C-alpha positions, 0 to 999 in steps of 0.5 A: 396407155404407157409402155410397159417398163423395160425388162433389160437395158439394151445391149450385148452382155457376156460371161465366161465359162472355164473348160479345162484351161480354156475360157469360153465367152457366151454373149447374150444380146437383148433389147428392152423386152426380149432376148435377141440372141445367144452366141459364143464369142468366138468358139475356137477350133481347139475348144470345138474339137475338145468339146464337140457338144458345145456348139449344138448345146448352145444352139438348142438352148438359144432356140428354146430361150429366144422362143420362150424368153425364159430359162425355165423348162429347158430340155437338154440334148442327150449327153450335154446336161453338164455343158448345158447347165454351165451354159445356162449359168453363164446365160443367167449371169448375162441376163442379170447384168442386163436387167433393168430392174 
């Protein structure tokens, strides 16, 4: 039997979110078939201070997305809906860049 067609081109892909005057880069690492990790590159102290929900929001989204391999049916921590929605858009942008299809 032949291997299934690759879903992604393996690599690390990034997209930016603009928060006020700051750019925050989100990086998504993929192999041929799986989302491996989702991280900030780097999350500066000033951003973390001004937007304290950024790190926990991405951590929760990353756990959900890496375990389900999907952006569907995500739950957002209370108070992070806007932050989480912006992060999901950035993650979608990364995954579309990574798509092998």
